N, C-alpha and C positions, 0 to 999 in steps of 0.2 A: 500381051501386048493387048488381047483384049480385058487384061485388070486396067492395063496404063489406060486405055480407051474409055472406059465404063467411069473409070474415078476420076476423070478429066468432063464429062459427059452432065450437060443439066440437070438431064430426066432420072438422075440415079432416083433407083427407091431403096427404103429402109425395108426392115422388116416386119414393122409393122403399118407400112403399104403395102406392105405382099400380101401379107393378111389380110389385110381387107376386101383387098378384091376378091376373093373365092371365099364360096360356101363353106365353113366351119365344120366341115364335116368328117372323121377320123375311122378308118376300115380297120374293123378287126383282120388284117392280113399282116402280114409278112414278107415284105418280098427280099429274097436272099441271091447275091451277085459274087459269083466264085472267083476269088483273084486270078485263077488259070484261064477262066472265059473272056480275057479282054478283048476287043477287038481294035485298038490301037496304040501302041506306045511308039512315042517318038524322045530322043535327047536332044537339047539344045539345038532344038528346032526342024532334027531329022529322025524321018524315020530310022528306029534302031529296031533291034530282039535283045527284050532283058532278059538277067538272068530267074529262071527260074527251077522252085524248090519244091519237092515232096514233102511231108511231114517233115519240113522244117521246122528245128525247134523241139517238138511233139507234136505240132497241131496238121492236122490229116488234114488231106487235099493237098495242091499247089498251093506256094506261094510266090511272091512276084518283087522280085528287088527294086526297087525305083530308085533314083537318082535323084539330086538335089533342081535338076533342072529337063524335067521329065514331066512326059504328059502320058496320063493313062484313060481310057477309055473303056466304057459296056455297057453294052445294049442289053436293055431289059421291057419284058412285057408288064402293061398295069390291066390288072384285070376288073376292078374295085377305083375307082376316083377318088379321091382325097387328100387331104395332109397325112405325109407319111413324115416322122422322126427321120434322122440322117444316124447313120452307127456306123462304125469301121472296127473292125479289128486288124492291130499291125504289131508288127514287133519293132520295136524302134534300135535295129544295129546301131553300136556304137557311134557318132557322129561326132560334133562340132557342140558339145554341152548346152548347144538351145533346145529351144520348142523344133518340131516339125511343122513347116508353114508351107500352105497348101493352099487353092482356090478349087471351088467347086462351081461348074457349070452343067446347067440342064440343056440338051436339046442344041447342044451349041450357044450358049448366053450365060450373064451373069446375071441368076432371077432374082436377087437383091443384093445391096451393099454388101453387108457383113459378111458372103459368100468369099469373097473379094479373097480374104484374110482368116483363116480357120488354120489353129494348133493343135498338135496333138504334142501330149509330154510325151517324156520320157523318167526314168523309173531312176531313184539313187535309194544309195545307204550310206551311212556314215561308213567310213574305214578307222572303225574304232581297233584300239588295241587289244590284245588278248587278255582273257581276263582269269585266275584261276579263284579258286576259293581253298583259303588254308582250315588248318584242322578245327581253329574253334569257329565256322561255315563266314570265315568273311570274305568278305569279296577282293582280292588284292587286284589292281589293273596295273601294266605298265606301261605304263604313258612313253612317248616317243618325246623326248627329250632337246633342248636349243643347244645352244654350244656357252648359254649363263644356265642349264639347270633351271629351265624353265620348261613345265608340260606344254606342248604344241596342241593345237585345237586339231582334233580328226579331221583330216580330208572327206571331201561327196565322192565317192565312184558309183561309176554307172552299171549299173545292174540292169538289162537287156531280158525283157520279155514279155510274153503274151499280153499284150493290152485288147480288151474291147470298149470301145468310148463312144458317146453320142459326139452329135458334133456340137460346139456350141461358140458364143462370141467372143472372138477375141479378146476385141476390148472390156467384157464384162459387163456392159448397160443391159444384156439380157439375158437372162440369170436360165430360162429354161432349155431344153435342147433348140436346134435350128430344127425348121421342115422345110419339106417342099410340097407342092401344088403337084400330084401326079394325077393329068387326065387317063382315061380310058384308052388303052393302045401303048404305042411303042413306042420307049424314049433311051437317049442315051447317059449317061453322067460320064463327066470327064476331071478329073484330080489334074 
């Protein structure tokens, strides 16, 4: 609902306008928020309890499985004000063959237009046929064939794995990481 209201608002702020509002200060600090430390989770606009996994796929700590229509919120404290680049460690469980789309809110508001839709990618590999090397050292590939004997192009297969990614503009107009200006004190970030 907030994203829809923002999209139709005449006072939308883009990233360049957002950057111009604040002094160019980039603290030499990192603020980490653990997935298991969420303060609110909603699914389909209702309070819910997400699935929490410890040590999921080799990652230390807790991981939270969020659904497509969920909201997850975290509180954190900022000691040094300034711009912070946003990054996320995530595991794209097999899904609908498309990028994961989210919006990012700071303190209950959408800071600028580009955060209304950010994408987190999935990992793919080609489902290539098996290869073997013969006695002469030549690689032999047993291509899958159609009913006419033609070689078939290998399909793509999703290969879920842990990814650490900065947040980028999904439209590709801004090629650097997206940042948030954080004032000193307590804040909330919502995905």
